[in-house]
N, C-alpha and C positions, 0 to 999 in steps of 0.2 A: 329242121336243123338241130343237131345234137348240142347239148349244153357244154360250155367250156368248164363247167364245175361238176363235181361228183355229188352234189347235194341238191335236192329238190325243195325249193322254198315254198311250201304250202302255207295257206293262211294260219293254220294251227301252229306250224313251226315258227312262223314270224311272230305270233303272239308270245311264244315261249322265249324267243330271242329278245324281244323287247322287254319282257319282264326281267330277264337275266341282266340286260344292260342297265336297267333301272336299279337293280340290286347290287351288281358286282362292278359296274363301270365299263368293263371291256369283256367282250365275248370272243373267245377263240374257237373257230370251227376247224378241227384238225383234219388234215388230208382232204380238204375241200376242193383243191385244185387238181385236175387231172394231170398226171405226169407228162403227157404229150403236150398239154397246154403250157405248162411251166417251161418245158424245153423250148417251145416256139418263142415264148416271151423272153427267155434268156438269150436266144439268138438275136432277137430284135434289140435287146439291150446292148449286146456286143456291137451291133451295127451303129447304135447311137454313140457308144463309147469311142468307136473308131472315128466317127465324125467329129466328136467334141473333145476327145482326149481324156486321159485318165485324171480327172479333176472333179471338183464339185460343179454340178449343173443340174438344172431342172427344166423340163419341157412341159409346157401347158398344152393340154388336149393332144397328147401324142397319138391317141387313137384316130384322130382325124388326118394324120399324115398319110399320103398316098402309099398303099401297100402295107400299112401298119398291121403287125400281128395282134395288136391290142384292140383292133376294131371289132373283131368277132365277139370279144367279151362285152364291149360297150353295147353291142346290138343283140346280145343274148337275152331272149325273153325271160329266162329263168333268173338271170342276174338283175335285169330291170325290175322284176317282181320283188327281189330283195330290196333294191333301192327305194322304190315307190312304197312298198309295204311298210318298211321301217320308218320312212318319212311320215306317213299317215299316222303311225303309232307314236312316234316321238313328238309330233306336233299336230295333234288332231285339228282338223279343219283346214290344214294347209293344202292348197290346190296345185302346187307346182309339181307336176308329174312328168315333165318333159326334159328339163335341162340336166345334163350330166357334165360335171366338171372333173376333169381327169388330169393328174400330174404324175410324171415320171421324175422321181427325185434320186439323184446319184451323188453319193459322198465317196470320194476317192482322192488319191494323191497325198502328198505330205501335209497339206493344210486342211484335211478333212475335219479335224477337230474344231476348226473355226465355226463350223455350222452345227454345233451341239448346244443343248440347253437353251435353245431359243423358244422359250415357252410362249404359247399362244392359244387362242380360241379360234376354231375354224368358223367360216362364214355360213356353213351349211349345217342342217340338222344332223345328217348321217355322214359318218366317215367310214370307209372301207379301206383297210390297209392290207396290201398283198405283198409280202416280202419276195423279192426275186433273188437277191444275193445278200447274205448276212455273214460277217466275219465270225470266226469262232473266238472264244475267250470269255472273259468276265463281262458283266453288263457294260462297263465303261470301255471295254475293248470292242464290243460288238455293236455299239450304237443302238442298244435296246430302247424300246418305248417306255417312257415314264409318264404316268398320268395321275391327275388329281380329279377324279370323275365327278360329273354332275354338280359342279360348284356354283353354277348360276342358272337361273331360268332363261327361257327364251325371252329376250327383251321386247318390249312393246314398240320400240322405235330404233331406227338405225343410229340415232345420236347416242343413245345409251350404250348400244353395242360398240360404237366407236370409242366412247369413254372407257369402257372395260378394256379394250385393246390398248388404249393409251396408257393405262395404269400398269399393264403387264408387259407390253412390248417396248421396253426402254432399257438402257444400260444399267440403271440402278436396280431395277427389278431383276435383271438377269444375274447381277452379282448376288442378290439375296437368295434367289433360287439355287444358284450354283453352290453356295455355302450350305444351304439346307440339304441339298442332295449329298454333298461331300460328307456331311455329319449325320447322315441318316442312321437310324438304329436297325433297320431291317430293309428288305427289298419288297415289301408288300405293294408298293406303288409301281414296281417295275414289271413290265411284260416282256418276257423273252421271246424273240421273234424267230420263226422257222419257216423257210420256204416250203410251200405246199399247203400251209395253213392260211386262213384269212382271219382278220381281226376287225371287230365291229364295235363302234362306240358312238355316243352322241357327241360329235365333234364340236358343235356349237356350245355345248354346256360343259365340256371337259377341257381343263387346262392340261396341255401336254407338250412334250418335246422328245427329242431323242438324246440319249447319252452319247459320249464320245466314241470314236473308233480308233483302232490302231493306225498309226501312220502307214500310208501306202496300202491300206486294205481297201476293200470294195463293199459298200453297202448300197443296195438299190431297192427301192420300194415303188410300187405302183399304187397310187391313191385315187380313190373315187369319192367325190362329195356330191350330196344330193339334198335338195330342199332348202333354198335360201329364203329365210323369213322376211328379208328386206330387199328382195330382188329388184323391186321397182324404185328403190330410193336412189337419188343422185349420188349420195355419199358412197353407197355400196358399189355403184357403177364406176365411180372415180377410183376407188381402192383397187378394184379388179383391173381397170385400165392401166393404172400405175404399175401394178405387179407384172402384168403381161408385157408392158413396154420394157421394164427392167430386165425381165428374163430374155426377151428378144435381143436386147442390147448385149447381154452377157454372152449369148450364143454367137452373135455376130462377131463380137470382140475375140472370142476364142478361135473362130474360123479364120480371122485375119492374121493372127499371129503365126 
């Protein structure tokens, strides 16, 4: 089976990527996605938008939906080599080489800005961000990625991880970070996104969010997460269950309207 990507992730290349993530925070691999792959994923996106409406929504594990165009990427041996290879380098000794957690995130409609600047740490070691549609304009108009890389180590317990999230993912912290971004002196922490590229970072260790989007624009990203250091903890399972239930409720509510 041919790869969905134009890059071959050899062990030597993965070593280089891991070193660059440690040093720079985010690695962009330009033109990594084959044009025909991107075209198919965009067609799948339009089918999702037709079903959900032009609004904010996210779908967990979209690659597992029947007939999904994202399935070929999730099953791509070359792509899985990227995920597992980076996980083993970002968290040596970690043995979770099976689970792929995938999210399609769409920001659209007049209230798309409500879902910006929601800073957080991911639950997994590695985050792969694949832009499908990005608005043109300034960083605040395009929903670009903003990161504060490698701010924390991988915690030894799920409780410490939960406390980190509690300190960051609350209304007061969001006000603080919003003001900090608005008053920034430069754009050194902003990663401009472009479809066709892929972006790699240590999601667990990196504080990140997206900037705002123009009203009624479309921003869509395909996210893959791999390597959960706390995968067997009850707290982590409860958080994932709560999120999945919230997203299902959100999708059902939209379909009923």
